[in-house]
N, C-alpha and C positions, 0 to 999 in steps of 0.2 A: 503495500500500498505506500505509494507517494501521493506527491503535493500533487503532481497532475490526474492523477485520479480521482482525488477528493475534490479538484475542482470541478472535475467532470461529472462526478455523482452530485456533487450540489447543483450543479445546472439543470440536469434532468429531473432530479426530484423535485424542484421548484417548476420547472415548466411544464413537467409532465408530457415533453415531447421529443424527441429527438431532433430532429428539424428544428426547433425553436432555440433548444439546447446548443447545438453545434452554431448558428449562428452566433449566438452570444458570446462562445468561445473562439468563433474565427477558426473554427475546424469544420471539415468535411463530416458529412454524415458515417461512413464507412470508420473513418479514424477514431470520430466520438464512440459507436459502438464496440470499436475493438478496445478501447480504453474500458470503457464499461465491464466485457468482457473480462478482462484481464483482473478487475476488481474483484469479480464475482469470482473467478477462480481461484485468487490469493483469501479471499473468505471462507470460499466452500460453502456458497448458500447464494440463490438468486435474489437480484435485490429488485429488478423492474419485469413487470410483463408485457410485453406488446400487447396494444390493443390496435383497433383498425382506425381511430383515430387518438393517437399517442400512447400513452403507456400507464399503469396500474402500479403504485410502488409496493410492496411488500410489506411484510413487519418486521423484518429484518432492515428493509431500507429506514423506515421509522425511527426504530432504534439508533441507525448509524446517524442520521440526518445530524442531531444534535451535535455528537462525538465529532462529525467529520466537519463542523462549523467550528467548535473551540480548537480543533488542530490546526487546520488552515489559519485562523485568527491569530494563534500562539505562532506558527513559522513565519506568518507575515510581520508580526509583533518583535519577532528574534531577527530578521532580516534588517528592518529599518532601524533596529538598536546600534548593529552592527556597521550599518552604513551612516548614522548620525555620529557615532565613534570617531567615524574614521575621517569625518568632514568638519570633526570638529576646529574653532579657529581659536589658536592661544592668542591669550590678553592678558598682559603684566601692566598691573594697576599700584602706582605706589599711592599710598596714603598719608599725608603728611599729619605732622604732631597738630594738638589741638582744635580737633575736628569730632565735635558731636557723634554721638553713635547714632542719634535719632536722624543725621545727616547721611552719617555713612549708610543706614540702612534703607530709607528714601534712594538713595543713590545707584545701590544693589538691587534695589528692587527693578529699576530699568534695566540693569544689566541680564537679570534672570530671565528676561522676554524670551521663550521659545525661539523666536525666528531668528537670534542671533546665534544659535549653537555654538557657544563658545567655552572654552577651555580658559578661566580665570586664574591666576596666578595673584595673588594680595601680597604687597611688600609693604612695611613701613619707611617713610620717607622719600627722598630723592629720589624713586626708583621707577621703574617702568613703562612701558610704549606710552601711557597718561597718565595723569597724577591729576588726586583729587583731595585740592588743599583750598588756601584763601590768596587772592587774588594777588595780595601782596608778597607774597613769594614765588610768583611767577619769573621765569628766567625770561632777559631781554628779548629771545627770540621765539619765545611760547607766544601762540594763541590762548586764550582765556575765554570759557564760557560759562557764565554764572549759570546758578542753579540754587542759591540762597541769598537771600540779603537780610543782615539781624544788625541789632541795636548792641552797641555797648552798655552794659548796666554795672550799677554799684553792687557790687557783694559783699555780705556780712555776716558774722556768727550770730545766731538767732537771741543772744543776753546784750548785743549792742545797743546802746542809747537810742542809737536811729531807727532801731527796727520798729520802735512805736510808733514811729511817724510814717503815716503812707503817703505823704508829698515832700520833696524835699526842697531845700530853698540853694541858692548857691553859698547863701553865710555857712551852711551845715558841712560843704566840705573843706572848710578852713582848718589845720590842724588833727586831718587824721593821721591816724598811723595807717599808712600806705604800705602795703603787698606791691612791690614792683615788680615788671620783665623788663628789665633794661637791654636786655638782647634783641628779645623782637624788634621788625618792624615797626610797628604798632606806638611805641615807647614814645616817640618824639610826638605823636599827635598826641598823647595824654600829658606833657607834661604841663599844658598851662592849668589843666585840672589839678594836678599835684601843688602847683603854687610854689609858695616857700618852701616846702616840704621835700621837695624833687630831690635834695640834696642831703638826705637823713630818714631812708625808708625804714620802716619797722623790718623790712626782709625783703631780699631779690629772691625770684625763682626764673626757672629757663624757659617754662613753658605756663601758659595760663591754669593748663591744668593742675599743676603742682602748684602754684599759686591760690587754686581753690582749696587744695588741701591743706594750705598754710590757714586760711580763713577758717576751716573746719575747727581747726586746732585753736583759735580765738587769738592768732596773732595779728591781727588788722583788719582792715580791707581791701577789697582788690576792685580793680575796673577790667572786667571780662567781657567777652560775647555771650549774650542771652542764652544761647543754646546749653552752653557748659555749663553755666549755674544753674541750669533747670535741671542737670545731672545728680544735685546735690540739694536733696529735698531739706537736710538741716539747715541752708542757707538762706536767708533772708536778701532779697533782692529789691531794688529800686531804680526808679530811671534816673539817670542822670539830669540835673536842674539845669538848664542856659545850654546843653550841648546837646547835637544830636549826632553823635559818632556811629558808624556804623561798620562792617564789614562786608563781604561779598565772600562766598566761597563758590566751588568748582570744578571744572576740569579746565586743568593747563595740559596743553599737548604743544608739539613740534611741528609744524606745517607738514614737513618731511613724512610724520605719520601717518599722515592721511593716505598715502600710499597702501599702507595693510587694511585690506578689505573690512577686520573685526572695528578698528579705530574709526574708518570713513564713515560704517554703517551705525556706531552707536553714537558718534557725533550728529550725524543727522534725525536720529530718534530723540536725541536730546535738544536739537533745537526745535522741534516742531511746538 
């Protein structure tokens, strides 16, 4: 019993007519009849009884039919599985620091689209065919496709005095114990908010994520992207008064990487 015989059997069973089944399978009637006869011989039982106008199915044919449909479906699924695996397109993606898990999840949701059939390799940092990160970190020769825009907010421990205020004023920011990230490109934009205390931080951190760890320990307050602060439910956040600082996160990619079908298709999909 092979796949060809099963397809022939299913066609005759469903059509109840050798001529119609032969047309459906693009076979001649003699070829189809021979295939059915070979199947009947291998099973040791008749499956169809010829009538003046079509065929009558036997009880054994009724028993075989659901099994034949299942076996054909499983073989087709297995074949497609091997073809799909062979045609998968590799795509290496770098994930920069200080990207919230929620934004990474949303980004990967797009990549998971079955139409891409990608073999994804995630790496941390400045790696890969494309990178998911902050616009400020893109290289000079890279293009940037924005996917998210978010504000910078003030993050503080739950016991901080300002946590009792729903809305802050500019005067509330004076003299705070700031946790700063001087190595980050956004640091220069935050200096006017730090004011006179810019040279005397309560602590420094290499990333916003590390700064938030210091905030949870009560070492001070920090200005961080909203999405990162939302991952710490024990932290209190407030909008920055008098300032509309924001950042964009998205895909950084070199124009030459568009020669790769995986990159080209993904960028086109994300741009819609």
